[in-house]
N, C-alpha and C positions, 0 to 999 in steps of 0.2 A: 519177525516171527512172533506169533502169539504163544504165550505160556499160561498155564493154569495156575492161578494163585491158590496155594494150599495152606496159607496162613503161617503163623509163627509160633504156634503152640509147642512148648518144649524146647525152644531155641533160647540161647543166651548169647552174650557178647562173644564168649570164647568159641562157640560153635559158628557164629556168623563171621567173625574176623579171622579165626584160626589161631595157630600157636603164637602169633605175634601180638595178640591182644594183651594190653597192660594187665599186670597182676595187682591185686590189692596190696598196698604197701610199696608199690613201685616195681620196676624190673619187668622182665618179659617171662611168659610161661613157655614151657616146651611141649607139654602134652595137651592134646585136644581131647575133651571128654567124649565118651560114646554118644552117638547121635540117637535120640529116641526113635523107635520104629514108627513108620508112617505108612498107612495103607493108601495107595494111589487108587482113586475111584476109577471104575470102568463105566462106559457110557452105552446106552441102548439108543440107537438111532430110531427116532419116531417115524421115519419115512425116508424115501430116497433123497429128498431135499434136506440139506443141513439146516436150512431156515426153519424146518419143522421142530427142531429141538435146540437150536442155538439162536438166541435173540440178541438184538442190540443192547448194550449196557447203558449205564447212566452217564458215562464219560466218553469223550471221543476215542475211537479205536479200541473200545472195550466191548465185550460180548459176555453173555451168561447162558450157561446150559439151562434147559428147562425140562422138568418132568423126570429128572434122574434121581437115583437113590440119594446121591449127594451132588447138588448143583455146584458148579465151579465158575468163577469169573475168569475170563480169558482176556489178557492184556499184553501189550508189547513187552517182550522179555526185558528190555532195558528200563522198564518202569517198575519192576519188582525188585525191591531192595530189602534185605534183612528178613526175608520170608522163604519158605520152601516153595518150589514150583516144579511143574513137569511140562515137557513139550511133546511127549509121546503118550498116546492113549490107546487103550484097547476099546474098540467100538464094535458092538454086535448089532 
C-alpha cells in the first residue's frame, strides 16, 4: 500500500513513540501532548489516466503527484517512519 508522506513538522519523540517515550531525567511519561493540526491535501486529477498527475519518484516504488496545490511523495507505507502520512485522499 502506498502512503503519502506528509512530513514531520510539529512532531516530537513523545508524539511519535507515545506515552512510553522516555522522559527527561528518566522514567516514563503518561500523557501524550496534543497533536498539531494538519491539513490533508486534496488532489485534482489532470485527466482520466492517473499517470497524467502521478509520476515515478526518484527511488524504487515511489511516486510523486504533479501539478497539485501541494505535491506529495507516495511511498510504501512500511517505509515511512516518524512522519505523518495518509492513505486516503479526496480526488476531484
